[in-house]
N, C-alpha and C positions, 0 to 999 in steps of 0.2 A: 357422758357423750364427748366425742371429739369432732371438731368443726375446722377443716383447712380454711386457710385464708383465701385461697384460689384453687380451682380443679378444672385444668383444661380438658375440653371435650375431644375425644379422638375415638370415633366410631368404627366399626368393621368395614363400612362402607368406605369410609376414608382411607383406611389401611389398604384395601383393595384396589382403590383408585392409585394410590402410591405405587402398588406394585405392577398394575397396568402399565403406568409411564414408565418404570423402570425395565420392563420387559419390551415395550414397543416404541420408545421414543430416544432421541439424543438424551443423554442424561442431564446435560446443561441446556438451557435455552431451547428447549424442545416445543411440540405443538401445545403443550399444556400451559407453558409460559405465555406464548401469545394469547391464548384463550382467558386466562387468568387476567392479564394486563387489559384486555377488551371489556371483561364483564366488572373489573374494578373502575375503570374510567367511566364506564356507564353508571354505575352507583354513585360515584361522586359528582357526576354531571360535567365531566370535563372530556375533551378532545383525546387526551393522551395519559397514559399511565406505563410507566417503566419499572419492571420488577427487579429487585436487587436482593443481596444476601443479608442485608439487616437495615433496621432503621437508621443506624448511625452511618451507613454507606449512603443511604437516601439522602440525608443531610448534606454530608459531605459532597457527594457528586453533584447533587442540585445546587448547592451554592456555588461550586467551582463551574457549572456550566452556565450559571447566571453571571459570571464574570468576578465573583468575590475572589480576591487574591491576597497574597502577603501584605500586612500592614494595613489592611482595610479594617474599619470599624464595624463590628457587628453587634447590634443592641439586642440582648435577651434577658431572660428571667434567670436567676440563681435558685429558684425554687421548682427544681426540675431533675432529673436524672442527668449525670455528669456527661453523657454523651451528646447533649443538645449543644454544649459549647465546644467540647472534645473536637466535634465534627469540623469545625473551621479553625481551631487553634493549632490542630494537626498540620494545616499549610500555612500556618503563619497569621492568620487573622486575629484581630485585637477584640478581645471580649470587653463590651460595655455593659455591665450588669445593672438593672433598673428594678426598683421595687415594685412588689406585687399589690393588689387590691385586697384586704383582708377579707372581704366578702366572697371573692371567688377564686382566690389563690393565682389569678392570672395577672399579666402585666397591666399596670394601672396607667390608662392613658394620660391621666393627668401629671403622671412623672417622667413622661418620655422627654428625654434632653437629647435631640438629635443635632447634629451640625452636618456642615457640609462634607465632613470626613465619614459620615455614617454610610456603608454601603448596603447595609440590610439589616432589617429587624426580624427577628424570630419570636413571634407569639407562640407560647405552648399552651395547647388547649387541656391543662392539667387535669387529671382524673376523668378526662373525658367530658369536661364542660368547656364550651366554646369561649374564646376571649372575645373582647368588645372590638370586633374586626373593623368596623365602620371608623371608630376614633383612631384606630391603630393606622389603618390605610391612609386616612387624611393626613395624620401627622408624617408619616413615611414620605407621602407624594411632596409635601411642602420641600423637602430637602433632597429628592429625587432618589430616595431609597427604595429598594426592593423589599417585598414583605414575602417571607417564607414561612409557611405555618409548619411549626412541630405538632403535627397531628397524630404522632405515635400512640396516643392514648384516647383517640376520638374518632375511631372508625364508626361511620354512620350518624355521628352527631351533627345537628343542624344549628346555624344561625341564621335568624330571619329567614327560614325557609331554604335556605342553601347549605349543602354538605360542607363538612370540614373537608379540606383537600381543594375546595373550588373557591376559596376566599381571599387569596392572594396571587402571587406570580405563579406559585406552586405550593403543593403540599407534600409533607414527608411522612409516611407511616411505617411503622414497626409490626412485624408478625411474631415477635418472641411468644413464647408458649402461653404466658398468662395474660396476654392482651385480649381483647373483646372477641377477636378471631385470630387464628395462627394457621401456620402451613405445616405443621409436624415438625417444627425446628425454628431456626432462625430465618428471617425473611425481611424484606422491605419494599417499599413503593414510592415512587415520585409521580404526583399526579399535576398536569399543567394543561393549559390551552396553548401553550407557545410550542410550535412544531421544532423550533431549532433547539430549545433547551431539551426536549425529549430527544431529538436525535444526538445531541452532545452526551447526554446522560448514557444513553446507550452505546456510545463509542468508549466512554470512560469506564465503564462497567466491564469491558472487554479489552483492557490494556491499552486504550487509546487507538484501536484498531479502525484504519480506514478501509482496507482490503486485505486480501489475503495476505498475511505477514508484512502487511504496510501499516506503520504507525505514525501518524503525525501529532499525536498528543501524549503526554505522561498520563497513562491510565492506571486502572488498578484490575484486580480480578476481583469482582463484585457481582458475577453472575447468579441468578437464582437456579437451582435444580428443579429440573422437570417434575420430579416426585413430589417436591413441596408445593410446586405450583398446582398439581392435581389435587392435593389436600385443600389448598387455598380455595379452587373453584368451588367445592362443596361447602366449605366453611362460610363462604361468601353468601350462598344461598340462605343459609340458616341465620345469617346475620341480623335481618331485621326481627325476626322472632326472639333471637337472644338478648337484642337490646331492649326490647320489649319487657322480657322477663326481669332483667336488671333493673329497668325503670320501677317495675312492680315491687321487687325485693326492697329498693331505696324508698318507696311510699311507705312499705312496712314498718322500716326502720324509723323514718321520719314520724310516724303516727305513733309508735311503741316508745320512742326514745324522747319525744317532746317533753320538756320539763324535768327531765332526770339529770340530777347533780348539778354540775357546771358545764354541761355539754353543749357545746355549739355545733348545730347540724349543717350540713353542706347545703349550697343554694338549689332551691326546687326548680324544676322546670316552669318555663313561661312560654308567653307568645313568641318571643325573639331567641330563647335559649332552650334547645332541646338536648341535654347531656344524655350520654350513654353510660355513665357510671362505671367507668374501667375500676375505679376504686369508691367505696364509700368512705369519705374522709370526715372524721369528726375532730374537735379541738376540746382540749380539756388542759387546765394547768397542772393535773395530776397525772400527766401522760405516763410518764414511768411507771408509777404505782398502779394505774389502771392496766397498763399492758402486762405487768408481771401477774396481777390477779387473774386476768383472761387465761394467759397461757397456763396458770395453775389448773384452771379449769377445762383445759384442753380445747380452747379457743384459739385459732390462728389469728394473729393480728400483725400487722406491718406498721413501719414506720417510713413514709414517703415524703419527706426525706429528712433525716435527723441532722445532716450536715449540708447546708447550703452549699452551691458550686464554688462561690467566691471564697469560702472558707476550708475548702478542700485542701490538704497540705500541698499538693502539687501547685496548685493555683496561688495560694498564699506565697510560695517558694518563688513561683515565676513572676507575679505581678505586685507583691507586697500587699495583697489585699487585707483589709482588717476587720475584726468585730465591729459593728457599729455602723457599717456602710449602708446596710439595708435593714433598717429596723424591723419592719413588718414582716419581712421573709424570715429574718432571724428568729423573731417571736413564734411565727407559725410553724418553723421547723422544730421547736422545742415543745410545741402542744398537740401536732397532729398525729393522729392514729387512725388506720384505716382497718376497717373491720371486714370479716369474710364478705365477700362477693363474688359468686359464679353463678352459671346458668342453672345448675342442678341443686342448687341449695334448697332445702325442703322449708316449710313453715315450722316444722318443728325445731330445725336448726336456727332459724331465725329468732324464734321464741326463747331457746336456750341462750343464745347470745345476749339478748335483752334483757333476760333475767339475770345473767351472770354480771351484766353492766349494773343493774339495779342493785343487786345484792353487794356491790362494792361500795355504792354510795349509802346502802342502807336504808 
């Protein structure tokens, strides 16, 4: 049996919606984009959502719209995809990496070290599990720093009853094809209750445009295509049911993998934390051996992420970051393994994954 690590959903209805948008709308920023923004804002419980062409663009333009500029310190996690920090390093922001909590892979509020030069904090809701936002917001407020959620893996997740994307000044989402929902290609979204930020992001995505061929900002080409938005509208309608399916799959893994070998399983849902399991991440000191074993059995697995951002070659070269700076992050990156997790995974496939893992440990 072969079990992929991820398997994006793309139905005939979604394909037809994209085709209809291509035939009947402006190819970029058409009617479907407006409808998608309105629906996504409603889902998150915020006043504004601005569609973009990637999650990276959402972070970069959102931060710039909030006033983060070259030389400003931005505190975030190194246990994430490199785009989290690339988004502000690209315009001269200074990365300040903080270690994570080993229990949930997210920023550890007890280790936050802000000063008056800290302009922004970016908590990453890694694998779809919300960060401890009350403590992070409180720490940021003491130093006048803004909080920008990297919610690129957390579509529909809740923290204390509120959706990811509504827990800071703004939230930033990705619609990359393997995320909990996608748009038939790349895409992103900024969510906020601040109308000025929403307006600035809209202008920045359109080359800093103020009026017809009038530009008073240095902007970018970061618009979302109408066909992608048409797919996103349909995906968003299915998102609640899809997230419930992911939670059900996670519960099966939890039950069947409990006590197996040296595995440490991910945090489970609770009253305050409602994750959406973009990834089902386990920890084992025998990660590389287990990975090779599962791949030999046809089981697709991932490592998210084996090199923390501060130890990426470009960051070591630019900033002189060294191993040992973030001991928890570095240990987790050596032990983490992500199992198959997608909407249409079958009970038979889950059982096969578990049996393959159990077989490794004998």
